[in-house]
C-alpha positions, 0 to 999 in steps of 0.5 A, spaced: 767 096 714 767 090 711 759 087 712 760 080 716 755 074 714 749 076 718 749 084 716 751 081 709 745 077 709 740 083 712 743 088 707 741 083 702 734 082 704 733 089 705 735 090 698 731 085 695 725 088 699 726 094 697 726 092 689 720 088 690 716 094 693 719 099 687 717 093 682 711 090 685 706 093 679 711 090 673 708 083 672 715 081 669 717 081 676 721 075 677 725 072 683 731 072 678 731 080 677 730 081 685 736 076 686 740 080 681 738 087 685 740 083 692 747 081 689 746 074 690 743 067 686 736 065 686 737 059 691 741 064 695 735 069 695 730 063 697 734 061 702 735 068 705 727 068 705 726 061 708 725 063 715 719 068 713 712 066 714 711 066 707 715 065 700 718 071 697 713 069 691 708 069 696 710 076 699 710 079 692 702 077 691 701 078 698 703 085 697 700 086 691 693 084 694 694 089 699 695 095 694 689 093 690 685 093 696 687 099 698 686 103 691 679 099 691 677 102 697 680 109 695 674 114 693 678 117 688 679 110 684 672 109 684 672 110 676 677 105 675 675 098 674 677 092 678 681 089 672 684 095 671 686 096 679 688 088 678 693 089 672 696 095 675 699 091 681 702 086 676 696 081 675 695 079 668 688 075 669 682 078 673 680 070 675 687 069 678 686 076 682 679 074 684 681 067 686 687 071 690 683 076 693 677 072 696 683 067 699 686 072 702 680 077 704 674 072 705 670 075 699 670 077 692 673 084 689 667 086 687 663 085 694 669 088 697 668 094 693 661 095 694 662 094 701 668 100 701 664 105 697 657 104 701 659 103 708 654 102 713 652 108 717 
């Protein structure tokens, strides 16, 4: 059947989220590419997400921070540097990553990793 307005918006939002999830590691992930994947304009894409608690850009950085934090607490990832992990999730500056991480989780990536690798007994 033909999608009505709300169903179409929902489908476009779902496509946008799926594209973001699939391309989270790409530092070149852009609103433009997401809009193309969702089949709409950048302006309309922002409109689709205007009722969310975070902007689409904010959502992308929040997801990247979550994934990086997950890698940093994974014992198998311990040989990797924090910078390597941050860059693998689309960050291109370790100071930007550090600031964002501290803002989101309340402690530095280094402190978090130290705590994750030596949990209190």
